[in-house]
FIKOLZA-1660 file (N, C-alpha, C; in steps of 0.1 Angstrom, whole numbers, plus 5000, padded with zeros to 4 digits):
% residues 258
   i   px   py   pz ch aa at
   1 4486 2097 0869  A  M  N
   1 4494 2099 0881  A  M CA
   1 4487 2094 0897  A  M  C
   2 4492 2087 0902  A  S  N
   2 4482 2081 0919  A  S CA
   2 4477 2093 0921  A  S  C
   3 4464 2086 0928  A  G  N
   3 4457 2095 0940  A  G CA
   3 4464 2106 0950  A  G  C
   4 4476 2101 0954  A  T  N
   4 4482 2103 0963  A  T CA
   4 4489 2122 0956  A  T  C
   5 4495 2121 0946  A  L  N
   5 4502 2131 0944  A  L CA
   5 4492 2141 0936  A  L  C
   6 4477 2138 0937  A  T  N
   6 4468 2149 0931  A  T CA
   6 4464 2157 0948  A  T  C
   7 4468 2152 0958  A  T  N
   7 4466 2164 0965  A  T CA
   7 4475 2174 0970  A  T  C
   8 4476 2185 0974  A  P  N
   8 4483 2193 0979  A  P CA
   8 4497 2189 0988  A  P  C
   9 4494 2179 1000  A  A  N
   9 4502 2177 1000  A  A CA
   9 4512 2163 0993  A  A  C
  10 4512 2158 0993  A  G  N
  10 4512 2148 0978  A  G CA
  10 4524 2151 0967  A  G  C
  11 4518 2167 0963  A  R  N
  11 4522 2174 0948  A  R CA
  11 4534 2180 0953  A  R  C
  12 4533 2184 0969  A  M  N
  12 4547 2188 0975  A  M CA
  12 4558 2183 0979  A  M  C
  13 4553 2174 0983  A  T  N
  13 4564 2162 0990  A  T CA
  13 4574 2154 0976  A  T  C
  14 4562 2152 0963  A  A  N
  14 4569 2149 0951  A  A CA
  14 4584 2159 0949  A  A  C
  15 4576 2174 0946  A  L  N
  15 4583 2188 0940  A  L CA
  15 4598 2185 0953  A  L  C
  16 4592 2183 0969  A  A  N
  16 4605 2184 0976  A  A CA
  16 4615 2175 0975  A  A  C
  17 4616 2163 0968  A  R  N
  17 4620 2154 0965  A  R CA
  17 4629 2155 0956  A  R  C
  18 4622 2161 0946  A  A  N
  18 4631 2166 0930  A  A CA
  18 4641 2175 0935  A  A  C
  19 4636 2191 0941  A  E  N
  19 4645 2202 0949  A  E CA
  19 4653 2200 0955  A  E  C
  20 4654 2181 0965  A  L  N
  20 4663 2176 0974  A  L CA
  20 4677 2171 0965  A  L  C
  21 4673 2166 0955  A  T  N
  21 4684 2157 0945  A  T CA
  21 4688 2171 0936  A  T  C
  22 4685 2180 0931  A  L  N
  22 4690 2196 0929  A  L CA
  22 4698 2202 0935  A  L  C
  23 4696 2200 0946  A  L  N
  23 4703 2207 0962  A  L CA
  23 4717 2202 0962  A  L  C
  24 4716 2187 0960  A  G  N
  24 4726 2178 0962  A  G CA
  24 4736 2180 0952  A  G  C
  25 4733 2182 0940  A  R  N
  25 4744 2188 0931  A  R CA
  25 4751 2198 0932  A  R  C
  26 4751 2208 0940  A  S  N
  26 4754 2217 0937  A  S CA
  26 4762 2218 0948  A  S  C
  27 4774 2216 0947  A  R  N
  27 4787 2216 0961  A  R CA
  27 4790 2229 0968  A  R  C
  28 4787 2239 0960  A  S  N
  28 4786 2252 0967  A  S CA
  28 4775 2257 0978  A  S  C
  29 4764 2251 0969  A  T  N
  29 4750 2253 0981  A  T CA
  29 4749 2241 0993  A  T  C
  30 4754 2228 0989  A  V  N
  30 4761 2221 1000  A  V CA
  30 4769 2225 1012  A  V  C
  31 4779 2235 1007  A  V  N
  31 4790 2239 1017  A  V CA
  31 4784 2248 1027  A  V  C
  32 4773 2257 1016  A  T  N
  32 4766 2267 1023  A  T CA
  32 4758 2265 1036  A  T  C
  33 4747 2254 1030  A  A  N
  33 4738 2255 1040  A  A CA
  33 4739 2240 1053  A  A  C
  34 4750 2235 1049  A  L  N
  34 4753 2225 1057  A  L CA
  34 4768 2230 1066  A  L  C
  35 4776 2233 1060  A  F  N
  35 4789 2238 1070  A  F CA
  35 4791 2249 1078  A  F  C
  36 4790 2258 1067  A  V  N
  36 4792 2273 1068  A  V CA
  36 4780 2274 1088  A  V  C
  37 4764 2272 1087  A  P  N
  37 4761 2275 1100  A  P CA
  37 4769 2265 1110  A  P  C
  38 4772 2258 1108  A  L  N
  38 4783 2249 1117  A  L CA
  38 4792 2254 1124  A  L  C
  39 4799 2260 1115  A  V  N
  39 4810 2264 1118  A  V CA
  39 4813 2281 1123  A  V  C
  40 4800 2291 1119  A  L  N
  40 4806 2304 1123  A  L CA
  40 4802 2304 1138  A  L  C
  41 4793 2299 1142  A  P  N
  41 4790 2304 1158  A  P CA
  41 4802 2300 1170  A  P  C
  42 4814 2292 1164  A  F  N
  42 4827 2286 1172  A  F CA
  42 4837 2296 1166  A  F  C
  43 4836 2303 1155  A  T  N
  43 4846 2314 1149  A  T CA
  43 4843 2323 1160  A  T  C
  44 4833 2328 1163  A  V  N
  44 4829 2342 1169  A  V CA
  44 4835 2338 1185  A  V  C
  45 4833 2326 1189  A  R  N
  45 4831 2324 1204  A  R CA
  45 4842 2334 1211  A  R  C
  46 4854 2334 1208  A  S  N
  46 4868 2345 1210  A  S CA
  46 4857 2360 1215  A  S  C
  47 4856 2365 1205  A  A  N
  47 4849 2377 1201  A  A CA
  47 4840 2381 1215  A  A  C
  48 4823 2369 1216  A  V  N
  48 4815 2367 1227  A  V CA
  48 4823 2369 1242  A  V  C
  49 4833 2359 1239  A  E  N
  49 4839 2360 1253  A  E CA
  49 4847 2372 1257  A  E  C
  50 4845 2380 1248  A  Q  N
  50 4853 2393 1253  A  Q CA
  50 4843 2405 1256  A  Q  C
  51 4832 2405 1256  A  M  N
  51 4821 2411 1257  A  M CA
  51 4818 2413 1277  A  M  C
  52 4814 2426 1282  A  D  N
  52 4812 2429 1290  A  D CA
  52 4797 2422 1296  A  D  C
  53 4792 2412 1302  A  L  N
  53 4779 2407 1296  A  L CA
  53 4775 2411 1313  A  L  C
  54 4780 2420 1322  A  K  N
  54 4776 2421 1332  A  K CA
  54 4760 2428 1334  A  K  C
  55 4749 2426 1339  A  G  N
  55 4740 2435 1343  A  G CA
  55 4730 2425 1330  A  G  C
  56 4736 2419 1321  A  T  N
  56 4726 2418 1309  A  T CA
  56 4717 2402 1311  A  T  C
  57 4719 2395 1321  A  G  N
  57 4714 2382 1325  A  G CA
  57 4722 2375 1315  A  G  C
  58 4728 2377 1307  A  L  N
  58 4736 2370 1296  A  L CA
  58 4749 2360 1299  A  L  C
  59 4751 2349 1291  A  T  N
  59 4767 2342 1292  A  T CA
  59 4767 2340 1280  A  T  C
  60 4776 2339 1278  A  V  N
  60 4786 2334 1266  A  V CA
  60 4776 2325 1257  A  V  C
  61 4771 2309 1263  A  G  N
  61 4764 2301 1257  A  G CA
  61 4750 2306 1255  A  G  C
  62 4745 2315 1261  A  L  N
  62 4732 2320 1255  A  L CA
  62 4733 2330 1246  A  L  C
  63 4744 2335 1241  A  I  N
  63 4744 2345 1235  A  I CA
  63 4749 2337 1218  A  I  C
  64 4755 2320 1221  A  L  N
  64 4761 2316 1211  A  L CA
  64 4747 2310 1202  A  L  C
  65 4740 2304 1215  A  L  N
  65 4732 2293 1211  A  L CA
  65 4722 2301 1200  A  L  C
  66 4712 2310 1202  A  P  N
  66 4704 2317 1194  A  P CA
  66 4714 2321 1182  A  P  C
  67 4726 2330 1184  A  A  N
  67 4732 2332 1172  A  A CA
  67 4731 2321 1164  A  A  C
  68 4736 2310 1168  A  A  N
  68 4739 2296 1159  A  A CA
  68 4727 2291 1151  A  A  C
  69 4717 2291 1157  A  I  N
  69 4704 2292 1150  A  I CA
  69 4703 2305 1142  A  I  C
  70 4705 2317 1146  A  G  N
  70 4702 2327 1134  A  G CA
  70 4711 2320 1122  A  G  C
  71 4723 2319 1126  A  F  N
  71 4732 2313 1115  A  F CA
  71 4728 2307 1103  A  F  C
  72 4719 2293 1110  A  S  N
  72 4713 2283 1098  A  S CA
  72 4703 2291 1094  A  S  C
  73 4692 2297 1097  A  L  N
  73 4684 2304 1089  A  L CA
  73 4687 2312 1081  A  L  C
  74 4702 2319 1079  A  L  N
  74 4705 2330 1071  A  L CA
  74 4708 2319 1063  A  L  C
  75 4719 2309 1064  A  F  N
  75 4725 2301 1053  A  F CA
  75 4718 2291 1049  A  F  C
  76 4716 2283 1056  A  A  N
  76 4709 2266 1055  A  A CA
  76 4696 2268 1045  A  A  C
  77 4688 2281 1049  A  V  N
  77 4672 2285 1042  A  V CA
  77 4674 2297 1039  A  V  C
  78 4680 2304 1040  A  Y  N
  78 4675 2318 1034  A  Y CA
  78 4685 2319 1023  A  Y  C
  79 4697 2320 1024  A  S  N
  79 4706 2322 1008  A  S CA
  79 4705 2311 1003  A  S  C
  80 4702 2297 1011  A  T  N
  80 4702 2289 0997  A  T CA
  80 4690 2288 0988  A  T  C
  81 4680 2293 0997  A  L  N
  81 4671 2293 0992  A  L CA
  81 4667 2306 0973  A  L  C
  82 4671 2315 0979  A  V  N
  82 4671 2330 0968  A  V CA
  82 4681 2320 0958  A  V  C
  83 4693 2316 0959  A  G  N
  83 4701 2309 0950  A  G CA
  83 4690 2300 0942  A  G  C
  84 4684 2291 0949  A  A  N
  84 4674 2282 0946  A  A CA
  84 4662 2283 0935  A  A  C
  85 4654 2293 0939  A  F  N
  85 4644 2299 0935  A  F CA
  85 4653 2307 0921  A  F  C
  86 4657 2316 0922  A  A  N
  86 4662 2322 0911  A  A CA
  86 4667 2307 0900  A  A  C
  87 4678 2298 0904  A  A  N
  87 4682 2291 0895  A  A CA
  87 4669 2284 0887  A  A  C
  88 4661 2278 0894  A  R  N
  88 4647 2269 0891  A  R CA
  88 4636 2282 0880  A  R  C
  89 4639 2293 0883  A  R  N
  89 4632 2303 0871  A  R CA
  89 4640 2303 0862  A  R  C
  90 4654 2304 0861  A  E  N
  90 4661 2307 0847  A  E CA
  90 4659 2294 0839  A  E  C
  91 4660 2283 0850  A  Q  N
  91 4661 2270 0838  A  Q CA
  91 4646 2270 0836  A  Q  C
  92 4637 2275 0834  A  L  N
  92 4620 2273 0831  A  L CA
  92 4613 2267 0837  A  L  C
  93 4620 2258 0851  A  V  N
  93 4613 2246 0860  A  V CA
  93 4601 2253 0863  A  V  C
  94 4597 2265 0868  A  L  N
  94 4592 2271 0879  A  L CA
  94 4579 2276 0869  A  L  C
  95 4588 2282 0856  A  K  N
  95 4571 2283 0844  A  K CA
  95 4566 2272 0842  A  K  C
  96 4572 2255 0838  A  R  N
  96 4570 2242 0835  A  R CA
  96 4557 2240 0845  A  R  C
  97 4560 2241 0862  A  L  N
  97 4555 2237 0872  A  L CA
  97 4538 2242 0874  A  L  C
  98 4539 2256 0868  A  R  N
  98 4529 2265 0870  A  R CA
  98 4520 2260 0856  A  R  C
  99 4520 2252 0848  A  T  N
  99 4514 2247 0835  A  T CA
  99 4504 2236 0840  A  T  C
 100 4511 2228 0851  A  G  N
 100 4506 2214 0857  A  G CA
 100 4496 2218 0866  A  G  C
 101 4494 2209 0876  A  E  N
 101 4480 2207 0889  A  E CA
 101 4487 2220 0899  A  E  C
 102 4502 2220 0902  A  L  N
 102 4506 2226 0913  A  L CA
 102 4503 2244 0914  A  L  C
 103 4499 2245 0924  A  R  N
 103 4493 2265 0925  A  R CA
 103 4503 2268 0931  A  R  C
 104 4508 2284 0928  A  D  N
 104 4519 2288 0927  A  D CA
 104 4520 2289 0947  A  D  C
 105 4513 2289 0957  A  A  N
 105 4518 2286 0968  A  A CA
 105 4526 2273 0972  A  A  C
 106 4520 2261 0963  A  E  N
 106 4521 2251 0963  A  E CA
 106 4537 2248 0957  A  E  C
 107 4541 2253 0947  A  I  N
 107 4554 2256 0941  A  I CA
 107 4566 2263 0951  A  I  C
 108 4565 2271 0955  A  L  N
 108 4577 2277 0963  A  L CA
 108 4576 2269 0977  A  L  C
 109 4560 2263 0982  A  A  N
 109 4564 2254 0998  A  A CA
 109 4567 2246 0991  A  A  C
 110 4568 2233 0983  A  G  N
 110 4580 2221 0979  A  G CA
 110 4589 2223 0977  A  G  C
 111 4593 2237 0967  A  A  N
 111 4610 2240 0966  A  A CA
 111 4617 2245 0977  A  A  C
 112 4609 2250 0987  A  A  N
 112 4616 2252 0996  A  A CA
 112 4615 2242 1011  A  A  C
 113 4610 2234 1007  A  L  N
 113 4608 2223 1024  A  L CA
 113 4627 2214 1025  A  L  C
 114 4631 2212 1014  A  P  N
 114 4643 2205 1014  A  P CA
 114 4653 2216 1025  A  P  C
 115 4652 2226 1019  A  A  N
 115 4660 2238 1031  A  A CA
 115 4653 2240 1043  A  A  C
 116 4641 2242 1046  A  A  N
 116 4637 2247 1054  A  A CA
 116 4640 2233 1066  A  A  C
 117 4636 2223 1063  A  L  N
 117 4637 2208 1073  A  L CA
 117 4652 2207 1074  A  L  C
 118 4661 2210 1066  A  T  N
 118 4675 2212 1068  A  T CA
 118 4676 2224 1079  A  T  C
 119 4670 2234 1077  A  G  N
 119 4677 2250 1092  A  G CA
 119 4670 2245 1103  A  G  C
 120 4660 2232 1104  A  L  N
 120 4650 2229 1118  A  L CA
 120 4661 2219 1122  A  L  C
 121 4664 2209 1113  A  A  N
 121 4675 2203 1117  A  A CA
 121 4688 2208 1124  A  A  C
 122 4689 2210 1114  A  Q  N
 122 4707 2219 1119  A  Q CA
 122 4704 2226 1133  A  Q  C
 123 4694 2234 1133  A  S  N
 123 4689 2242 1144  A  S CA
 123 4687 2234 1160  A  S  C
 124 4679 2224 1159  A  L  N
 124 4683 2214 1168  A  L CA
 124 4695 2207 1171  A  L  C
 125 4705 2207 1164  A  L  N
 125 4717 2198 1164  A  L CA
 125 4727 2208 1173  A  L  C
 126 4725 2219 1164  A  L  N
 126 4733 2234 1171  A  L CA
 126 4729 2237 1185  A  L  C
 127 4714 2236 1190  A  A  N
 127 4714 2233 1198  A  A CA
 127 4714 2226 1211  A  A  C
 128 4716 2215 1206  A  A  N
 128 4722 2201 1213  A  A CA
 128 4739 2203 1218  A  A  C
 129 4746 2206 1208  A  G  N
 129 4758 2212 1206  A  G CA
 129 4759 2226 1216  A  G  C
 130 4759 2233 1217  A  C  N
 130 4758 2244 1225  A  C CA
 130 4756 2243 1238  A  C  C
 131 4743 2232 1240  A  T  N
 131 4742 2229 1254  A  T CA
 131 4753 2221 1259  A  T  C
 132 4754 2211 1253  A  A  N
 132 4770 2203 1258  A  A CA
 132 4783 2210 1257  A  A  C
 133 4785 2218 1248  A  L  N
 133 4799 2224 1249  A  L CA
 133 4800 2238 1256  A  L  C
 134 4789 2247 1259  A  L  N
 134 4787 2260 1259  A  L CA
 134 4781 2254 1277  A  L  C
 135 4778 2244 1279  A  H  N
 135 4771 2245 1293  A  H CA
 135 4760 2254 1295  A  H  C
 136 4746 2255 1285  A  V  N
 136 4735 2260 1285  A  V CA
 136 4726 2251 1290  A  V  C
 137 4721 2259 1299  A  P  N
 137 4714 2250 1309  A  P CA
 137 4697 2250 1302  A  P  C
 138 4692 2239 1301  A  A  N
 138 4672 2235 1295  A  A CA
 138 4665 2251 1290  A  A  C
 139 4661 2252 1283  A  P  N
 139 4655 2265 1284  A  P CA
 139 4645 2261 1290  A  P  C
 140 4639 2274 1297  A  R  N
 140 4630 2279 1311  A  R CA
 140 4616 2284 1302  A  R  C
 141 4615 2285 1287  A  A  N
 141 4605 2284 1284  A  A CA
 141 4603 2279 1269  A  A  C
 142 4607 2265 1266  A  P  N
 142 4613 2262 1256  A  P CA
 142 4596 2263 1241  A  P  C
 143 4582 2264 1251  A  Q  N
 143 4577 2269 1238  A  Q CA
 143 4579 2281 1232  A  Q  C
 144 4587 2290 1236  A  L  N
 144 4588 2301 1233  A  L CA
 144 4601 2302 1222  A  L  C
 145 4611 2293 1227  A  A  N
 145 4620 2287 1217  A  A CA
 145 4615 2281 1204  A  A  C
 146 4607 2272 1201  A  V  N
 146 4601 2263 1195  A  V CA
 146 4592 2276 1184  A  V  C
 147 4583 2283 1186  A  L  N
 147 4581 2298 1184  A  L CA
 147 4586 2303 1173  A  L  C
 148 4595 2309 1182  A  G  N
 148 4606 2313 1176  A  G CA
 148 4614 2310 1161  A  G  C
 149 4615 2297 1168  A  L  N
 149 4620 2289 1156  A  L CA
 149 4614 2284 1144  A  L  C
 150 4604 2286 1146  A  L  N
 150 4594 2278 1134  A  L CA
 150 4588 2294 1126  A  L  C
 151 4589 2304 1134  A  L  N
 151 4585 2317 1127  A  L CA
 151 4598 2319 1122  A  L  C
 152 4610 2321 1125  A  G  N
 152 4622 2322 1119  A  G CA
 152 4621 2315 1106  A  G  C
 153 4618 2304 1105  A  L  N
 153 4620 2294 1091  A  L CA
 153 4611 2300 1080  A  L  C
 154 4600 2307 1086  A  A  N
 154 4586 2306 1074  A  A CA
 154 4592 2318 1076  A  A  C
 155 4597 2329 1084  A  L  N
 155 4600 2344 1080  A  L CA
 155 4608 2345 1068  A  L  C
 156 4624 2331 1070  A  S  N
 156 4631 2331 1058  A  S CA
 156 4628 2325 1047  A  S  C
 157 4618 2317 1044  A  V  N
 157 4615 2313 1033  A  V CA
 157 4607 2325 1023  A  V  C
 158 4601 2327 1029  A  V  N
 158 4594 2342 1024  A  V CA
 158 4602 2354 1020  A  V  C
 159 4613 2358 1029  A  L  N
 159 4621 2368 1024  A  L CA
 159 4630 2365 1012  A  L  C
 160 4633 2348 1014  A  A  N
 160 4641 2343 1003  A  A CA
 160 4633 2349 0988  A  A  C
 161 4620 2343 0991  A  A  N
 161 4615 2344 0974  A  A CA
 161 4610 2361 0971  A  A  C
 162 4611 2371 0980  A  V  N
 162 4611 2383 0981  A  V CA
 162 4624 2382 0973  A  V  C
 163 4636 2383 0982  A  T  N
 163 4646 2386 0974  A  T CA
 163 4654 2377 0959  A  T  C
 164 4647 2369 0956  A  A  N
 164 4647 2360 0944  A  A CA
 164 4639 2366 0931  A  A  C
 165 4628 2378 0938  A  G  N
 165 4618 2384 0930  A  G CA
 165 4627 2393 0923  A  G  C
 166 4640 2398 0928  A  F  N
 166 4648 2412 0922  A  F CA
 166 4659 2404 0920  A  F  C
 167 4661 2390 0918  A  T  N
 167 4672 2384 0915  A  T CA
 167 4674 2384 0905  A  T  C
 168 4685 2381 0893  A  R  N
 168 4683 2381 0878  A  R CA
 168 4688 2372 0874  A  R  C
 169 4699 2365 0884  A  T  N
 169 4705 2352 0880  A  T CA
 169 4709 2345 0889  A  T  C
 170 4708 2327 0891  A  A  N
 170 4713 2323 0903  A  A CA
 170 4725 2328 0902  A  A  C
 171 4738 2331 0895  A  E  N
 171 4751 2340 0902  A  E CA
 171 4752 2348 0906  A  E  C
 172 4742 2362 0911  A  S  N
 172 4738 2370 0916  A  S CA
 172 4729 2369 0929  A  S  C
 173 4727 2357 0930  A  A  N
 173 4723 2354 0947  A  A CA
 173 4728 2359 0954  A  A  C
 174 4740 2356 0951  A  Q  N
 174 4754 2357 0962  A  Q CA
 174 4753 2367 0968  A  Q  C
 175 4749 2381 0961  A  V  N
 175 4746 2394 0960  A  V CA
 175 4737 2399 0964  A  V  C
 176 4725 2396 0958  A  T  N
 176 4716 2400 0965  A  T CA
 176 4707 2395 0979  A  T  C
 177 4715 2384 0982  A  S  N
 177 4711 2379 0997  A  S CA
 177 4725 2383 1010  A  S  C
 178 4734 2390 1001  A  I  N
 178 4745 2396 1016  A  I CA
 178 4733 2407 1023  A  I  C
 179 4728 2415 1014  A  P  N
 179 4726 2428 1025  A  P CA
 179 4715 2422 1035  A  P  C
 180 4706 2416 1037  A  L  N
 180 4697 2408 1046  A  L CA
 180 4712 2404 1055  A  L  C
 181 4718 2389 1051  A  V  N
 181 4725 2391 1060  A  V CA
 181 4734 2395 1072  A  V  C
 182 4739 2407 1061  A  L  N
 182 4750 2413 1073  A  L CA
 182 4736 2418 1078  A  L  C
 183 4729 2429 1079  A  V  N
 183 4717 2437 1085  A  V CA
 183 4714 2426 1097  A  V  C
 184 4708 2412 1095  A  T  N
 184 4704 2405 1101  A  T CA
 184 4716 2400 1111  A  T  C
 185 4731 2400 1107  A  M  N
 185 4743 2395 1122  A  M CA
 185 4741 2399 1126  A  M  C
 186 4744 2418 1119  A  M  N
 186 4747 2427 1125  A  M CA
 186 4736 2434 1140  A  M  C
 187 4723 2433 1136  A  G  N
 187 4713 2440 1139  A  G CA
 187 4704 2434 1145  A  G  C
 188 4703 2417 1146  A  S  N
 188 4695 2416 1150  A  S CA
 188 4691 2403 1164  A  S  C
 189 4710 2406 1167  A  G  N
 189 4709 2399 1183  A  G CA
 189 4721 2387 1182  A  G  C
 190 4725 2384 1171  A  L  N
 190 4734 2375 1166  A  L CA
 190 4745 2375 1168  A  L  C
 191 4752 2388 1166  A  A  N
 191 4771 2392 1170  A  A CA
 191 4768 2398 1177  A  A  C
 192 4756 2404 1183  A  V  N
 192 4755 2418 1196  A  V CA
 192 4747 2417 1206  A  V  C
 193 4742 2416 1214  A  P  N
 193 4723 2411 1218  A  P CA
 193 4719 2424 1218  A  P  C
 194 4708 2424 1219  A  L  N
 194 4703 2439 1219  A  L CA
 194 4699 2451 1234  A  L  C
 195 4706 2439 1246  A  Q  N
 195 4702 2443 1257  A  Q CA
 195 4718 2454 1254  A  Q  C
 196 4727 2452 1249  A  M  N
 196 4738 2458 1249  A  M CA
 196 4742 2468 1239  A  M  C
 197 4732 2472 1236  A  L  N
 197 4733 2485 1224  A  L CA
 197 4726 2496 1227  A  L  C
 198 4730 2510 1222  A  P  N
 198 4726 2522 1228  A  P CA
 198 4705 2520 1225  A  P  C
 199 4701 2530 1236  A  D  N
 199 4685 2525 1234  A  D CA
 199 4679 2528 1220  A  D  C
 200 4681 2537 1214  A  R  N
 200 4680 2541 1206  A  R CA
 200 4678 2530 1192  A  R  C
 201 4692 2528 1190  A  L  N
 201 4697 2519 1180  A  L CA
 201 4691 2507 1178  A  L  C
 202 4686 2505 1198  A  A  N
 202 4681 2486 1197  A  A CA
 202 4667 2491 1192  A  A  C
 203 4663 2501 1196  A  A  N
 203 4647 2504 1192  A  A CA
 203 4648 2499 1178  A  A  C
 204 4654 2504 1170  A  A  N
 204 4651 2504 1158  A  A CA
 204 4656 2489 1151  A  A  C
 205 4667 2478 1158  A  C  N
 205 4672 2471 1153  A  C CA
 205 4659 2461 1158  A  C  C
 206 4651 2463 1169  A  A  N
 206 4640 2455 1172  A  A CA
 206 4630 2454 1165  A  A  C
 207 4629 2463 1150  A  L  N
 207 4621 2461 1140  A  L CA
 207 4624 2455 1128  A  L  C
 208 4640 2446 1130  A  L  N
 208 4640 2440 1116  A  L CA
 208 4636 2427 1113  A  L  C
 209 4637 2421 1103  A  P  N
 209 4623 2410 1099  A  P CA
 209 4629 2401 1109  A  P  C
 210 4643 2398 1113  A  L  N
 210 4643 2385 1119  A  L CA
 210 4645 2385 1135  A  L  C
 211 4644 2397 1137  A  T  N
 211 4648 2401 1153  A  T CA
 211 4641 2395 1164  A  T  C
 212 4621 2396 1159  A  P  N
 212 4613 2388 1164  A  P CA
 212 4617 2373 1169  A  P  C
 213 4620 2366 1157  A  A  N
 213 4622 2355 1162  A  A CA
 213 4631 2349 1168  A  A  C
 214 4649 2360 1169  A  M  N
 214 4655 2359 1175  A  M CA
 214 4656 2361 1190  A  M  C
 215 4646 2371 1192  A  T  N
 215 4641 2375 1205  A  T CA
 215 4636 2362 1211  A  T  C
 216 4625 2358 1206  A  L  N
 216 4618 2348 1211  A  L CA
 216 4627 2333 1216  A  L  C
 217 4635 2331 1205  A  V  N
 217 4648 2319 1208  A  V CA
 217 4652 2321 1219  A  V  C
 218 4655 2332 1218  A  R  N
 218 4667 2334 1230  A  R CA
 218 4657 2335 1244  A  R  C
 219 4644 2344 1245  A  D  N
 219 4636 2346 1256  A  D CA
 219 4634 2324 1262  A  D  C
 220 4636 2317 1251  A  G  N
 220 4630 2309 1256  A  G CA
 220 4639 2298 1262  A  G  C
 221 4649 2307 1260  A  W  N
 221 4661 2298 1269  A  W CA
 221 4663 2307 1284  A  W  C
 222 4661 2321 1285  A  T  N
 222 4663 2328 1295  A  T CA
 222 4653 2325 1304  A  T  C
 223 4639 2326 1296  A  G  N
 223 4627 2327 1303  A  G CA
 223 4623 2342 1312  A  G  C
 224 4630 2355 1305  A  G  N
 224 4628 2367 1315  A  G CA
 224 4619 2376 1305  A  G  C
 225 4611 2369 1296  A  A  N
 225 4602 2377 1291  A  A CA
 225 4587 2376 1295  A  A  C
 226 4583 2389 1295  A  D  N
 226 4567 2386 1300  A  D CA
 226 4556 2388 1290  A  D  C
 227 4546 2387 1288  A  A  N
 227 4536 2385 1281  A  A CA
 227 4537 2395 1271  A  A  C
 228 4535 2407 1272  A  G  N
 228 4538 2418 1266  A  G CA
 228 4546 2418 1255  A  G  C
 229 4560 2415 1263  A  E  N
 229 4575 2411 1253  A  E CA
 229 4567 2402 1242  A  E  C
 230 4565 2392 1247  A  V  N
 230 4561 2384 1238  A  V CA
 230 4551 2383 1228  A  V  C
 231 4539 2391 1230  A  L  N
 231 4533 2392 1224  A  L CA
 231 4540 2406 1211  A  L  C
 232 4542 2416 1214  A  R  N
 232 4547 2423 1206  A  R CA
 232 4557 2419 1197  A  R  C
 233 4565 2405 1203  A  A  N
 233 4571 2401 1189  A  A CA
 233 4566 2390 1183  A  A  C
 234 4555 2385 1184  A  V  N
 234 4549 2374 1177  A  V CA
 234 4537 2385 1167  A  V  C
 235 4532 2397 1173  A  A  N
 235 4531 2405 1168  A  A CA
 235 4537 2411 1156  A  A  C
 236 4549 2414 1153  A  L  N
 236 4560 2421 1148  A  L CA
 236 4565 2408 1137  A  L  C
 237 4568 2400 1140  A  A  N
 237 4571 2388 1130  A  A CA
 237 4559 2385 1121  A  A  C
 238 4547 2382 1125  A  L  N
 238 4535 2380 1116  A  L CA
 238 4532 2390 1106  A  L  C
 239 4533 2403 1111  A  A  N
 239 4534 2415 1107  A  A CA
 239 4545 2415 1093  A  A  C
 240 4556 2412 1097  A  W  N
 240 4565 2410 1083  A  W CA
 240 4563 2395 1079  A  W  C
 241 4557 2387 1080  A  L  N
 241 4554 2375 1070  A  L CA
 241 4543 2380 1060  A  L  C
 242 4533 2384 1070  A  V  N
 242 4521 2393 1060  A  V CA
 242 4524 2403 1048  A  V  C
 243 4535 2410 1054  A  L  N
 243 4539 2420 1043  A  L CA
 243 4549 2412 1032  A  L  C
 244 4556 2406 1035  A  G  N
 244 4566 2395 1030  A  G CA
 244 4559 2383 1012  A  G  C
 245 4545 2383 1020  A  V  N
 245 4536 2371 1014  A  V CA
 245 4532 2383 1005  A  V  C
 246 4530 2392 1009  A  F  N
 246 4520 2404 0993  A  F CA
 246 4536 2404 0991  A  F  C
 247 4548 2410 0993  A  A  N
 247 4557 2413 0986  A  A CA
 247 4555 2402 0975  A  A  C
 248 4560 2385 0976  A  V  N
 248 4558 2378 0969  A  V CA
 248 4548 2375 0958  A  V  C
 249 4536 2381 0964  A  R  N
 249 4528 2379 0953  A  R CA
 249 4528 2389 0942  A  R  C
 250 4534 2406 0947  A  R  N
 250 4533 2414 0939  A  R CA
 250 4544 2414 0930  A  R  C
 251 4556 2410 0934  A  W  N
 251 4570 2412 0927  A  W CA
 251 4577 2398 0922  A  W  C
 252 4575 2387 0930  A  F  N
 252 4579 2374 0922  A  F CA
 252 4579 2369 0912  A  F  C
 253 4589 2365 0904  A  R  N
 253 4588 2366 0889  A  R CA
 253 4591 2351 0887  A  R  C
 254 4580 2345 0877  A  W  N
 254 4580 2331 0871  A  W CA
 254 4586 2327 0860  A  W  C
 255 4590 2336 0850  A  E  N
 255 4603 2336 0841  A  E CA
 255 4612 2344 0844  A  E  C
 256 4623 2340 0832  A  P  N
 256 4632 2341 0832  A  P CA
 256 4634 2364 0833  A  P  C
 257 4641 2366 0837  A  R  N
 257 4646 2382 0837  A  R CA
 257 4653 2386 0824  A  R  C
 258 4643 2390 0814  A  R  N
 258 4656 2394 0802  A  R CA
 258 4658 2413 0801  A  R  C
% end
């Protein structure tokens, strides 16, 4: 083995290449990861246009753009990785990888890298498309949008690993990923902005795993968040990351479930 592959970066890069090949062989995965997030924002546009946005400081574009990024996180990253982790476990790939130089964190990170990069590229493409088609102005606080996207990617990967730990087969991944997808779509501001929900419901939805990331992304374009709100969102996102990493270490399975 060459010296470059014995470094953590080299090992994860090699694993990422292999994972990208495996993902490309699954038509259903390709459709879910590449096309669903691109289509969904425009299918819900008519519903958003009927919302009464007076007093919210939002426009149709400022609702759909963060929602588009959220759809990419949910389908290109989270749903894709739940199935990938479960499939590699059932195929004994994860078990074999653990017998080599790769550490557990490197295995998960390397396997997640293609989906994460796909989600990142897709989010940038969707942001550009929404900006052009929906006349969304440039982000007022781009650092918040970038921070929210990076936190969202990290959370999506960790949550996928947690869900995969409770997923018996690759086929059942389509079912086990549904609860988080639906809850996030309805409660994290993707379908309906939190500003339009009753105060108590909005406060509860603000605690959902991907809500802080989506809030930061939207605040990046509106520029309406103060330092306290940003710190709360970042702290909540980091808390979910820590909790998710603990859950992965505690419940992620490396061998097939019998």
